[in-house]
C-alpha positions, 0 to 999 in steps of 0.5 A: 510497468507492472499491473501491481505497480500500477495498482500500488501507484493509484493507491499512493495518489488516492492516500495522498488526496485523503490526507491532504483532505485532512480527512478522519474517515479511515480506508475503507475495508475494500481499500485496505484489502486491495493494500493487503493484496498488493503487499502480498504479492509484492512480497512473493515477487521479492522474497529477499527484499527486507523492507518490503518483507517487514510491511505489516498491513494486517491490523484492523486500523490502518490509516491513510499514511500506512497505506501510503508508506506501503505502496511506496515501498511496493513501488520502489521494490518493483518499479 
């Protein structure tokens, strides 16, 4: 299994815990950046995957659902 998929699964787990805890705290800047890097690298690896290419995490107000959904797409595309 690729390191990228492992990182994506880790973020899925973290996001799931945050959502389950009903936290209103948004993801940290570091977490959001990690998600953006994972998506960027996944897009490079699967340039023909339209669903993966459609992910946009560039806005400033990401929430845990955005990150979890994006990481699930990454895992499905690369896993």
